[in-house]
C-alpha positions, 0 to 999 in steps of 0.5 A: 499499499506505500508504494501506491500512496508514497510522497514524489520526490522533492526538486532541490530549491536552487539559490536566488541570484544577487540582485543587481546593485546600483549607486546611490546616485543612479536610484535618486535619479530614478526616483526623480524621474518617476516623480516627475514623470507622475507629476505631468500624467496627473495636471489638472486632475485634483482640481477637477471636484466634480465627475463629467455630468457637473453638480448632481445634488439638488438645488436647496433654495428657500425664502430669505428669513429677517433675523434668523426666523 
């Protein structure tokens, strides 16, 4: 019975290769480039407060009252 349900042989795990080393100047230049690219891509989208349909809320109109009545 043990031959039918035996576990398969596990393959040997290969060690991971070392990551390429970069100088600090290269890393900071790439980070600055990424920041600039994201800022240019954003544009004015942060200033638009409504959707393309405009404001869809109901207008709240009430006659003015004297002295808060």
